[in-house]
C-alpha positions as CSV (number, residue, x, y, z in Angstrom):
1,M,-95.5,78.8,207.8
2,S,-96.4,82.6,207.9
3,H,-93.9,85.3,206.9
4,Y,-93.8,86.4,210.5
5,H,-92.8,83.0,211.8
6,S,-90.1,82.7,209.1
7,V,-88.7,86.0,210.5
8,L,-88.9,84.7,214.0
9,N,-87.1,81.4,213.1
10,K,-84.0,83.5,212.1
11,I,-83.6,84.9,215.6
12,F,-81.4,82.7,217.9
13,S,-81.6,82.8,221.7
14,S,-78.1,81.4,222.2
15,F,-74.8,81.0,220.6
16,A,-75.2,77.2,221.1
17,D,-78.4,77.0,219.3
18,L,-76.9,79.2,216.4
19,K,-73.9,76.8,216.2
20,L,-76.0,73.7,215.6
21,V,-77.4,75.5,212.5
22,T,-74.2,76.9,211.3
23,D,-72.6,73.4,211.6
24,Q,-75.4,72.0,209.5
25,W,-74.8,74.6,206.9
26,K,-71.0,73.9,206.8
27,E,-71.9,70.1,206.4
28,Q,-74.0,71.1,203.3
29,G,-71.0,72.9,201.9
30,L,-72.4,76.4,202.5
31,K,-70.0,79.3,203.1
32,I,-71.0,81.1,206.4
33,V,-70.5,85.0,206.4
34,F,-70.4,86.9,209.7
35,T,-70.9,90.5,210.6
36,N,-71.9,92.4,213.6
37,G,-73.1,95.8,214.8
38,C,-75.7,97.8,216.6
39,F,-78.0,98.4,213.6
40,D,-80.1,100.9,215.7
41,I,-82.2,102.8,213.0
42,L,-82.1,100.6,209.8
43,H,-81.1,102.8,206.9
44,R,-79.9,102.6,203.4
45,G,-76.3,102.3,204.5
46,H,-77.2,99.2,206.6
47,V,-79.0,97.4,203.7
48,D,-76.3,98.2,201.2
49,Y,-73.6,96.8,203.8
50,L,-75.5,93.8,204.7
51,A,-76.6,92.8,201.2
52,K,-73.0,93.0,200.0
53,A,-71.9,91.0,203.1
54,A,-74.2,88.4,202.1
55,D,-72.9,88.3,198.5
56,C,-69.6,87.1,200.2
57,G,-71.0,83.6,200.9
58,N,-74.2,81.5,201.1
59,K,-75.5,82.3,204.6
60,L,-75.2,85.6,206.4
61,V,-75.2,85.5,210.2
62,V,-75.5,88.8,212.0
63,G,-74.3,89.5,215.6
64,L,-76.3,92.2,217.2
65,N,-75.2,94.3,220.1
66,T,-77.8,94.1,223.1
67,D,-79.2,97.3,224.3
68,S,-76.8,97.5,227.2
69,S,-73.7,97.1,225.1
70,V,-74.9,99.7,222.6
71,R,-75.1,102.1,225.6
72,K,-71.5,101.3,226.5
73,L,-70.5,102.1,222.9
74,K,-72.7,104.8,222.1
75,G,-73.9,106.6,225.2
76,N,-77.0,106.6,227.4
77,N,-79.3,108.0,224.8
78,R,-78.8,104.9,222.5
79,P,-80.1,102.6,221.4
80,I,-83.0,104.4,219.9
81,Q,-84.8,101.1,219.2
82,D,-84.8,98.2,221.8
83,E,-82.9,95.1,220.9
84,Y,-85.9,92.9,220.2
85,S,-87.2,95.4,217.6
86,R,-83.8,95.5,216.0
87,L,-83.6,91.6,216.0
88,Q,-87.0,91.4,214.2
89,I,-86.1,94.1,211.6
90,L,-82.7,92.5,210.7
91,A,-84.3,89.0,210.5
92,S,-86.9,90.3,208.0
93,L,-84.3,91.1,205.5
94,Q,-84.2,88.2,202.9
95,F,-80.5,88.1,202.7
96,V,-80.0,87.7,206.5
97,D,-80.2,84.1,207.4
98,A,-79.6,84.3,211.3
99,V,-79.4,86.9,214.0
100,V,-78.2,86.5,217.4
101,L,-77.6,89.0,220.4
102,F,-74.3,89.3,222.1
103,D,-73.7,91.4,225.4
104,E,-69.9,91.4,225.4
105,D,-67.9,94.5,224.2
106,T,-66.9,92.5,221.0
107,P,-68.4,89.5,219.2
108,Y,-65.1,87.4,219.9
109,S,-66.8,84.6,221.9
110,L,-69.5,84.3,219.1
111,I,-67.0,84.2,216.4
112,K,-65.1,81.5,218.3
113,E,-68.3,79.6,218.6
114,I,-69.4,79.5,214.9
115,I,-66.1,80.0,213.3
116,P,-67.4,81.7,210.0
117,D,-65.7,81.3,206.7
118,V,-65.8,84.9,206.0
119,L,-65.7,87.8,208.6
120,V,-67.0,91.0,207.3
121,K,-66.7,94.6,208.6
122,G,-66.7,98.2,207.3
123,S,-63.6,99.5,205.5
124,D,-63.0,102.0,208.5
125,Y,-61.1,98.8,209.8
126,K,-57.9,97.1,208.6
127,P,-58.6,93.5,208.3
128,E,-56.0,92.4,210.7
129,N,-57.4,94.7,213.4
130,I,-60.8,93.3,213.2
131,V,-62.0,91.3,216.2
132,G,-62.1,87.6,215.4
133,Y,-59.4,87.9,212.6
134,D,-57.2,85.4,214.3
135,V,-60.0,82.9,214.6
136,V,-61.2,83.1,211.1
137,T,-57.8,83.1,209.5
138,T,-56.3,80.2,211.7
139,N,-59.4,78.2,210.4
140,G,-58.8,78.9,206.7
141,G,-61.4,81.7,206.4
142,S,-61.1,85.3,205.0
143,V,-61.6,88.7,206.6
144,L,-62.9,91.2,204.2
145,T,-63.9,94.9,204.6
146,L,-66.7,96.7,202.7
147,D,-67.1,100.4,201.9
148,F,-70.1,102.3,203.4
149,I,-72.3,104.7,201.6
150,E,-71.0,108.1,202.5
151,G,-73.4,110.2,204.7
152,Y,-75.6,107.3,205.9
153,S,-75.4,106.5,209.5
154,T,-77.7,106.4,212.5
155,S,-75.6,109.2,214.1
156,A,-76.0,111.3,210.9
157,I,-79.8,110.6,211.1
158,E,-79.8,111.6,214.8
159,K,-78.1,114.9,214.0
160,K,-80.4,115.7,211.3
161,I,-83.4,115.3,213.5
162,K,-81.8,117.4,216.2
163,S,-80.9,120.1,213.9
164,S,-84.5,120.3,212.4
165,N,-86.2,120.6,216.0
């Protein structure tokens, strides 16, 4: 299989398709880690965060906001990159095992579908306030927060570009 096809094989078109694979991983005794975000312009902060999330288990699943949900969250000038580009970029990272789009305001339905062993978000959240906390902890999983690298965000990059013009 070509490298490009191995990237495409990490992209799931539905929650149900992803659930089939995550169920197989669980049957193999693998620990499923889940995180989500917009991941608009992939930068050092994203790579650091996702690599650390992957270290929390055996398989990393990333829920990616659709273009329309990014616009709701970040405004009409976002996303900068379209959802399919963002899917492919995330899927190309060796420590990302699966990527799927979600269009809702939160990934709650997706979390309920796959029931990850570990739910990870940034340390700007308190674990008990993270969407899906109830689902994951009720099923014996854990909810973790990870620190971000200061100064690395898509918004900071966007401001830097605007100030240089």
